[in-house]
N, C-alpha and C positions, 0 to 999 in steps of 0.2 A: 204776657202774663198770659195763663192758660185756663183750660178745665172751663166750668161753667157753674161757680158757687151759689147762685141764689137758691137762695132757701133752707140754706145750708145752717146758718145761723141759727134759724127758726128753730128747725130739728135738735139744734143741740141745747138752748133754751129750756126744751121742754123735758131734755132729758137732766138738768141740771134737778128737777123736783126729786131725783134718787140720786144722784149725783155723789153725795158725801161717804162717810164711812157709815156702814149698816145700813144703806140707802136712805141714807139723812139728805135732809134739802141743803142745795148751795143759794146764796146769792148773785153768785158769777164765778166766771173759770175765765182763768188768766192763761192764756195759751202760747206756748212760746217756740215751741218744736217746730221748725221753719216748715217740714214737710205738711204738718197739720196746717199752719197758718197758710200755707198757699192752698190749702183746699177748702177753707172756709173764703178766702179773699180771693185769689189769682195771684196772688204776690210772690215775686221769685227771686227775690233779691237777696241778700247775706243778712240782715239785720232787721226783724219786725216779730209784732208781736198783738195778739190781739185780747182784749176783753170784754165777755159778753157777758149780758144779764140780762133780762126782761126790760130792762129801762132802754141799753145803750148797745150799740155795736162799734168799739171803738178801734180801729186799729192804728200802731205806733212803731214808726221806725225813726231813722236818723236823717239830719239833713241832706245826707248823698242820694238817699232815693224820695228825696219829697216833691219832686216832679213827677215819677213814676207814681207814687202812692194818691197824686191827685187825678188818676185814672180809677183807682179801684171807685167800685158803685156800689152805693147801700152802707154804706161805714163812714162815722163820722174819722175822720183823719188826725192826729195829731203827733207833730215833730217831737222828738226828745230831745234837750240839750241837757249837756253837762253830761253824767254819770247814768248811764242808760239801766242797771238795775232801779237805782235810786229815781230815777224817770219813771218807772213802769210802779214802784212801790206808792208813790207819790198820789196815784190814779185810783188807787184800788182801798174799796169799802167793804164792808158788812163780813160775810162769810163766804171767803172766796178761795176757789179751788184752783189746784197748780197742778202743774202736771210730775210728780214727784218720781214719775220712771223715766223724765227725759232730761231732771236738771240733777247737779250735785247735791250732795250735802250741804257743802259750803256754799253755793249759788240760794239754793233752797234758805238756810239762817241767813243770807244776808237778806233777803226778799223781807223774812218774816222782820227783821231787825229794823227794816227802814220802813214798811207798812201799820204806822202807826194806827190807819183806820181800817186796818183788816183783822181779821181771824186768817190767817191763812192754815187751810185742810187738804192734807194729800186726795188729791184727786184724778190719779193717771187714768189713761187710757180711753175717756172719754169721747175723745175726737175719733181715735184709731175702731171704736166700737160701731160711731155714724157711717166710719168709710167703708165697713163691710159691702153693705148693701150699695149697690151701683144705678144711680138713677138711668135713664136713656141716653142723656148723654156722654157719660162717660162710658157705658157700654159699647157707645159705637166709636168713641176716642180708642179703646181697647181692640176693638175689630180693624181699625184701620192701623194700628202698631201691629196686628195680629197677620192683619193682610201682605205690608212690607215686612216680614218674618217669611211667610210664604213663599213671597216673590223671591228675596233672598234664595233661599235654600232649592228653588227651581233652579235659577241661575248657576247655582255653586254645581249642583248636580250635570247640569248641560257641561260644565267647564272639567268634571273629573276629579279625583281627588288622588288618585295613586299617582308618586313620582313628585308630588307638593311635599314640603315640609309643613307640619301642623302650624309654624308660625307665620309662614307662609299663608296657609289659607286663614287663621285667623286676623293677618291685616288684613285681606283682601276681604275679609267678614265686615268689620270696624270700618274699613274707609268706604266701600260702597256706601255701609249706614248713614256714615257722616256727608255724603255726597247729595244723599237724596232728605238731607236738613234732618236727619236723626240722630240717635245717639244709642249705643247698646245699651242695654237697661242692666244688664250685668257683663263682666268679662267674660266675652264666649269660651265655651269650651271646645277645645278638638283633642280627642285622644285616641289616638290610633293603635291598634294589636296590645300589648299587653298595657299600655297605657290607660285604657278603656278599662283596668281593673280600679281605676284609681277615682271615684264618682266627679271630686274636685279637680281631675287633672288641670294642670296650666299646658296649653301650646307651647311647644319648645321645638330643636332644629331636628328631631326625628323626622324622617320620610315619610310616608306613607307607603307601606307595599303592595303587593299583589297578593289575596287570597286572605286577609284579615278584615275584623272589624273597626270602623270609623263611628263615636259617638259624637255627634255635634249637640251642642244645648245652647241657643241663643236665644235673643229675642231683643227688640227696639225698645226705648223711649221715645216716644213722638208725643208733640202736643200736650205733654204731663203725665201720659197715660202709659203703661208697658205692656209689655207680650213676651210671652214664654215657653218654645216647643223643642225638643228634643227628640231627633231621630237618629238611628243606628243603621248604617249603611255597611256593606260588604263590597269590597275590591273584587274587581275581576270579574269572571263567571262562576257558575255555580262549581265548575270542577273542582275551584281553587278552594271552595270553604271548608274546613272540615267539619265534625259530626259534632263534637262538643258546644262551637259557635249556632251552628243552626240549633241543635237544642235548646239550649238559654235563650236564643230569640224568640221561638216558639214559646217557651215558656211565659215570659215577659209579655209578649202579646198579648197570651189570654189573659194575664193577669191586668191588664190596661185595660182590655173589655170589660173583665169582671169590674172593676172598680168603677167605669163609666156607669155600669147598670145599675150600680148601686147610689149613685150620688142623685141624692134629691132632698128638698126643705126638710127636714125633721131628723133627718137622719144624724147619727155622733159623729164627728169625726176619726173616730176610735173605731169606731165598726166600720165604716167602710174602709179604712184602712187592711182593717183585718180579713176583710172579703178578699184582697187583691193578696196581701201576705200567705194568706192560707193555700193559694193556688202554686205558691212559690214554695212552700215549705211542703208542701206535701210531693213537690217532685224532686224534695232532694237539697234545695238550696237558701233553705231559709237564715242558715249563716252568710250567705249571699250578699242579701238585703239589708241592711244596716242604717238605712235612712228614713224618717215618714213618706207617706205614700203622697201626700202633696200641701199646697199651701194657697195662700187668697196672693192675688195680685190686682194691683193698681195703680196707684203713684209711686208705691214702691214695688220692689220685686217681689218682696216678701212682707206678706201683711198676715192678719188674722183672716181666714179661719186657718187653723191648722187641722190637716188630716193626718194622724200619726197614732202610734199605740197608745202614749199617754194624752192625747189630745182631752181637751173636756170641751170642746167646742162644738154646739151642733150647730148643722146647716143650717141657713135662711136663703130664700127663694131669692133673686136677684145678686148673689155672691159669686165671683169669679173665681175659681181654684183652676190646681193644677191636678194632673193624676199621671204619676211617673215612677213606677216602678221599676227598678231596675237588678243586674244579677250581676255581679262582681268575682270575676275569679283571679285570685290573684297568681302574677307572674304569669299571664296567657290571655284574658281576653275580658271585655266586658261589655252591657248590654243597657241601655235603658230607653224608654220609651216613653213620653211626655206629651199631654193635650192639655190644652187649658180651654174651660168649659165653663159655660152659665149656668147656674143653679135654678131649675125649676119646682114647680111643686109637684111635679108628679115624677122629674128624672132631669136629666140634662135638655135646659132649653136650647144651646147653643153650641155646637165645638170649632174653636175660634181657628182650628189647626186642619190643615186640609190637604196638608200632605199624606201620601197615603202610607197607609203603616206596613204595610205586605212586606218582606225582606226584598229592600231594592239594590242589582249589584249596579256599582258605577266603573 
C-alpha cells in the first residue's frame, strides 16, 4: 500500500453536498476506478471499490485480497462473494453517485438494475477534483520521485549519448529505475536528430550521432506518485550544432521560463498556455507547437488540471503541473524543455526538476 489516504474520505463526503447533476446533493458515492480507490484507501490490488457516505466508509474486494484488505485503516472492509457487480449493488442505498466517466454504459446499466435500494446518479470526476490539490505527504513523495529522475539524468550525462542507440538508452533508463525499486511513470522518450520532430517518438534502433539534438522525456513512479521531466541535449561540441537547432532551443527555453513566471493560483490554464505559446508564435514557429503547455501530475502521470488553449481549469495552490513547450521541425529536429512545479498563491512554489536548462553538450 502507498500514499497517506488519511482524511481524503472526509473531504469527499464534504463534496457530496454538490456532487450530483446541477450541483445537487448525493447520499453516497460508489468509487470503482482503481486509481481513485488507491488514492482513498492505499489499496493497490486489481479489484476493489469504495462506498463513501456521511455514515460509512466501506471498502470492498474479493477473497484474493482479504488479507491485504485487513491492513487498510479507517475503512469497513467487506469481502464480496459471487458476482462482483451484484455484490456492490446490494450494498447501495439512497441517492448514490457513480463514476460515469470511468465505467461502460453496460456496466452502469447492470449496477442500476441490481441496485434496488438506490437511485444511481452520474457523478464522475469527484475524486479527481480532490486529487488536484496535493497534501504535504503527496508533495514529498512527488519530490522524491523527481530526485530519482534528476539523479538518473546526471548518470546518463556522465555516460554520454553519442554512439548509443535510442533503444539502448531507453533500456538503460528503465533498467536503472527498476533496480532502484521504481517503475517508469510512462514509457521514456529518447528522440535523436530528426526523430525529435515527433513529440511522442518511440525509442528505436537509430544510433545517436554527433552534432544533433536529443530529447529525453522521462519520469519514475515511486511509492505511488509520478515525476515528469524533459530535457533536450546536444551531442558533440558547440561547433557541431547547426543554427536552426540553436535558435529553436533558445525560443523554447524563453517560452518555458515565461510559462513558469505565469504559473500561480487563480490563473487560467488557457492564459498560462498563451503566455508561452505567444513567444513561440512570435518567433515564427507557432505551427510547430501543437500540444498543450502542461498537465497535472500525481498518482497518474496525466491528470487535472490542464494547461492548453482549450483548458477551462483555473489553477489552485498545491497543484503540481508541468510546463513543457516544444518546437518540432518535421524531418529535421525538435526541442522540448519541461519542468514539473508546485503551484503557489503568488507563483511557482517549487520546481521539482533541478537539471540545468541551458543548452548542454554531451
